[in-house]
C-alpha positions in Angstrom: -10.0 14.6 -37.2 -8.9 11.1 -38.2 -11.0 8.4 -36.6 -9.3 6.7 -33.6 -10.4 4.0 -31.2 -9.4 3.0 -27.7 -9.0 -0.7 -27.0 -8.5 -2.8 -23.9 -5.4 -4.9 -23.9 -7.2 -7.5 -21.8 -9.8 -7.9 -24.5 -7.2 -7.7 -27.4 -4.2 -9.8 -26.1 -2.8 -10.0 -29.6 -1.4 -6.4 -29.0 0.6 -7.5 -25.9 4.1 -7.4 -27.4 3.4 -4.1 -29.2 1.9 -2.6 -26.1 4.9 -3.5 -24.0 7.3 -2.0 -26.5 5.2 1.2 -26.8 4.9 1.9 -23.1 8.5 1.0 -22.3 9.8 3.3 -25.1 7.6 6.2 -24.4 8.1 6.2 -20.6 11.7 5.0 -20.5 10.8 2.2 -18.1 12.4 -1.2 -18.2 10.5 -3.5 -20.5 10.3 -6.3 -17.9 8.1 -4.1 -15.6 5.5 -3.5 -18.3 5.7 -7.1 -19.5 5.0 -8.5 -16.1 2.1 -6.2 -15.3 0.5 -6.4 -18.7 0.8 -10.2 -18.9 -0.8 -10.5 -15.5 -3.6 -8.1 -16.5 -4.8 -10.5 -19.2 -6.0 -13.2 -16.8 -6.1 -11.7 -13.3 -9.3 -12.0 -11.3 -8.6 -8.7 -9.7 -10.1 -5.6 -11.3 -6.7 -4.0 -11.7 -4.4 -3.5 -13.5 -6.0 -2.6 -16.8 -4.0 -1.3 -19.8 -5.4 0.5 -22.9 -4.2 1.6 -26.3 -5.4 4.3 -28.7 -5.2 3.1 -32.3 -5.3 5.1 -35.6 -6.1 2.4 -38.0 -3.7 -0.2 -36.6 -1.0 2.2 -35.4 -0.6 2.8 -31.7 -0.7 6.5 -31.1 -1.7 6.7 -27.4 -2.1 4.9 -24.1 -3.1 4.9 -20.5 -3.5 2.5 -17.7 -5.6 2.0 -14.5 -3.5 0.6 -11.7 -3.6 0.2 -7.9 -0.6 2.6 -7.2 1.5 4.9 -9.3 4.6 4.3 -7.1 3.4 7.1 -4.9 3.1 7.6 -1.1 -0.8 7.8 -1.1 -1.4 4.0 -1.1 -4.8 4.6 0.5 -6.2 5.7 -2.8 -7.0 3.8 -6.1 -7.3 3.4 -9.0 -4.7 5.6 -10.5 -4.8 6.7 -14.1 -1.3 6.4 -15.4 0.9 6.6 -18.5 -1.4 8.9 -20.3 0.4 9.5 -23.6 -0.3 10.8 -27.1 2.2 10.7 -29.9 3.6 14.2 -30.7 2.4 14.2 -34.3 -1.2 13.5 -33.1 -1.3 16.2 -30.4 -3.5 19.3 -30.7 -6.5 17.1 -31.6 -8.1 16.8 -28.1 -7.1 13.1 -28.1 -5.8 13.2 -24.5 -9.3 14.3 -23.3 -10.7 11.2 -24.9 -8.2 9.0 -23.0 -9.1 10.8 -19.7 -12.8 10.3 -20.3 -12.4 6.7 -21.4 -10.4 6.0 -18.2 -13.2 7.5 -16.0 -15.8 5.3 -17.8 -13.7 2.2 -17.4 -13.2 2.9 -13.7 -16.9 3.0 -13.3 -17.3 -0.3 -15.0 -14.9 -1.8 -12.5 -17.1 -0.4 -9.6 -15.0 2.6 -8.6 -16.6 6.0 -7.9 -13.4 8.1 -8.3 -10.2 8.1 -10.3 -6.8 9.6 -9.3 -3.7 10.8 -11.1 -0.3 12.4 -10.2 1.6 14.9 -12.3 4.0 17.8 -12.2 1.8 19.7 -14.7 -0.1 22.8 -13.4 -3.3 23.9 -15.2 -3.4 21.0 -17.7 -5.8 18.6 -16.0 -8.0 21.4 -14.6 -9.1 22.1 -18.2 -10.7 18.6 -18.2 -12.5 18.9 -14.9 -9.9 17.3 -12.6 -9.5 18.7 -9.1 -6.2 19.3 -7.4 -6.5 18.0 -3.8 -3.0 17.7 -2.4 0.5 16.4 -2.9 2.2 13.0 -2.7 5.8 11.7 -3.1 7.3 9.3 -5.6 9.7 6.6 -4.6 12.5 9.0 -5.6 11.2 11.6 -3.1 9.9 13.9 -5.8 6.9 15.9 -4.7 4.0 15.7 -7.2 0.5 17.2 -7.5 -2.5 14.9 -7.0 -5.7 15.1 -8.9 -9.1 13.4 -8.6 -12.2 13.1 -10.7 -15.5 11.3 -10.6 -15.8 8.0 -12.5 -18.4 8.3 -15.3 -21.2 5.8 -14.9 -23.0 4.6 -18.1 -26.2 2.7 -17.9 -24.3 -0.5 -18.8 -21.6 0.0 -16.2 -24.2 0.7 -13.6 -26.1 -2.4 -14.5 -22.9 -4.5 -14.2 -22.2 -2.9 -10.8 -25.7 -3.6 -9.6 -25.6 -7.2 -10.8 -22.3 -7.9 -8.9 -23.7 -6.3 -5.8 -27.0 -8.3 -5.9 -25.3 -11.6 -6.8 -23.1 -11.2 -3.7 -26.2 -10.9 -1.5 -26.5 -14.7 -2.0 -30.1 -15.1 -3.1 -31.2 -18.7 -3.1 -34.2 -20.9 -3.5 -35.1 -23.7 -1.1 -31.7 -25.4 -0.7 -29.1 -26.5 1.8 -31.7 -26.5 4.5 -32.6 -22.8 4.0 -35.9 -21.4 3.1 -36.0 -19.4 -0.2 -35.2 -15.7 0.0 -36.3 -15.0 -3.6 -39.2 -12.7 -2.8 -37.6 -9.5 -4.1 -37.2 -11.2 -7.5 -40.2 -13.3 -7.6 -42.6 -10.7 -6.4 -42.0 -8.7 -9.7 -44.0 -11.5 -11.5 -47.6 -12.6 -11.0 -48.4 -15.6 -8.8 -51.3 -18.0 -9.4 -52.8 -20.9 -7.5 -50.3 -23.2 -9.2 -47.3 -20.9 -9.4 -46.0 -19.9 -5.9 -42.8 -18.7 -4.5 -41.6 -22.3 -4.2 -42.2 -22.8 -7.9 -39.2 -20.5 -8.7 -36.7 -23.1 -7.4 -34.0 -23.9 -10.0 -35.6 -21.6 -12.6 -35.0 -18.0 -11.7 -32.0 -16.9 -13.7 -34.2 -14.7 -15.9 -36.0 -13.3 -12.9 -32.6 -12.2 -11.4 -31.7 -10.3 -14.6 -35.1 -8.6 -14.7 -34.7 -7.7 -11.0 -31.3 -6.1 -11.7 -32.7 -4.2 -14.7 -35.5 -2.7 -12.5 -32.9 -1.6 -9.9 -31.0 0.1 -12.7 -34.0 2.0 -13.8 -35.0 0.1 -16.9 -38.8 0.0 -17.2 -39.4 -3.1 -19.2 -42.9 -4.6 -18.8 -43.2 -8.0 -17.0 -44.2 -9.5 -20.3 -43.5 -8.0 -23.7 -46.3 -7.1 -26.1 -47.0 -9.5 -28.9 -47.0 -13.2 -29.4 -45.2 -14.4 -26.3 -46.1 -17.5 -24.3 -44.0 -16.5 -21.3 -43.0 -13.3 -19.5 -39.4 -12.1 -18.9 -39.0 -14.8 -16.3 -38.0 -17.1 -19.2 -34.8 -17.2 -21.3 -36.6 -17.9 -24.5 -38.7 -14.7 -24.1 -35.5 -12.6 -23.8 -34.1 -14.2 -27.0 -37.3 -13.8 -29.0 -37.9 -10.2 -27.8 -34.4 -9.0 -28.5 -34.6 -10.2 -32.1 -37.9 -8.3 -32.9 -37.3 -5.7 -35.7 -38.6 -2.9 -33.4 -36.1 -3.9 -30.6 -33.1 -5.3 -32.6 -30.6 -5.4 -29.7 -29.5 -9.1 -30.1 -25.8 -9.6 -30.9 -24.5 -12.9 -32.2 -22.0 -14.9 -30.1 -19.2 -13.9 -32.5 -19.8 -10.2 -31.9 -17.8 -8.1 -29.5 -19.4 -8.1 -26.0 -19.5 -5.1 -23.7 -19.6 -4.9 -19.9 -23.3 -4.7 -18.9 -24.6 -6.9 -21.8 -27.1 -9.5 -21.0 -25.6 -12.9 -21.9 -27.8 -15.8 -23.2 -26.2 -19.2 -22.8 -26.8 -22.5 -24.5 -26.4 -26.1 -23.3 -25.3 -25.2 -19.7 -28.6 -26.0 -17.9 -31.0 -28.2 -19.7 -29.5 -28.7 -23.1 -31.6 -26.1 -24.9 -30.8 -22.9 -26.7 -30.9 -20.6 -24.8 -31.2 -22.2 -21.4 -29.5 -19.7 -19.0 -28.9 -16.0 -18.7 -26.8 -13.6 -16.7 -25.3 -10.1 -16.8 -21.8 -9.6 -18.2 -19.2 -8.2 -15.8 -15.9 -9.3 -17.5 -14.7 -11.2 -20.5 -11.6 -12.2 -22.6 -11.2 -13.8 -26.0 -11.8 -17.2 -24.4 -14.4 -16.7 -21.6 -17.2 -14.6 -20.3 -17.9 -13.8 -16.6 -21.5 -13.1 -15.4 -23.3 -12.1 -12.3 -26.4 -14.4 -12.3 -29.1 -16.2 -10.5 -29.9 -19.8 -10.2 -26.4 -21.2 -10.3 -27.3 -24.4 -8.5 -30.2 -22.5 -7.1 -28.1 -19.6 -5.7 -26.8 -16.3 -7.0 -23.2 -16.2 -8.0 -20.4 -14.8 -10.1 -19.6 -17.5 -12.8 -17.0 -17.8 -15.6 -17.7 -19.9 -18.7 -16.0 -20.5 -22.0 -17.3 -18.4 -24.9 -18.5 -21.5 -26.7 -21.4 -21.6 -24.3 -22.7 -18.2 -25.4 -25.9 -18.2 -27.4 -25.8 -14.4 -27.9 -25.8 -11.0 -26.2 -28.5 -8.4 -25.6 -27.3 -4.8 -25.4 -29.9 -2.5 -23.9 -27.8 0.6 -23.7 -29.9 3.5 -22.7 -33.1 1.6 -23.6 -36.0 2.4 -21.2 
């Protein structure tokens, strides 16, 4: 089977015009509808919509989208996997199953536990593990079958989900008249007579990343073996460790990031390289968005230009 790949339009905006033309032609939908939705999808802060293309070399041969509603009566459910399409000349190669699986993985990355679709086909989606659970109605009044399936969590998507959840718990050091609540993070590292809970103020971004990794099931030691002055509570340790030949999971800032990567930043905190760290939850060609600790001594979701990226660390299934 010829090698194909699935790309996100949000991450590859240069395909916008071709994507609009493709979807509009294949689904006989006015071009303005797709143009509006796809253009918005490139920059929206909302998780949806998301649009995807299957490429064979540089030819578009397939597509699907994740949207809030497929113009259907069941507006209590989302996301909907829509516009699943494979060119006729490419059918019979199990490519539609790859689109369906990819959609379930992407849904998990966005924090969803289930995915839905509507269709008039009987017996098709059951072959791929989708369950028929009822009926709905299109705007035209047409009755359609509704299907659901579990989102597929990868280690990386789970890490991104955990990082968002934990960042939104508003961890903080001693600031704004409030006493630190960093014990869940700080207690993972050794204390000494001179290093106490208060010592973590304004220097706990790495501790937040390590804490999220532990919650995700990664079993990294507090301090890597070898010639390291500091433990994983320091950004420089992450950078040095990731470049070790036996680890080799450092990716240059010009590489293609993935949701769930650890992002090392430069010149955003104290002018050093690296000087800050977070967990990637979203990105475009121009910016990265991370869930992180120690943003002005609090946890937060932060967007920065890609020029501030020192590099990425991709743990994958590393344990």
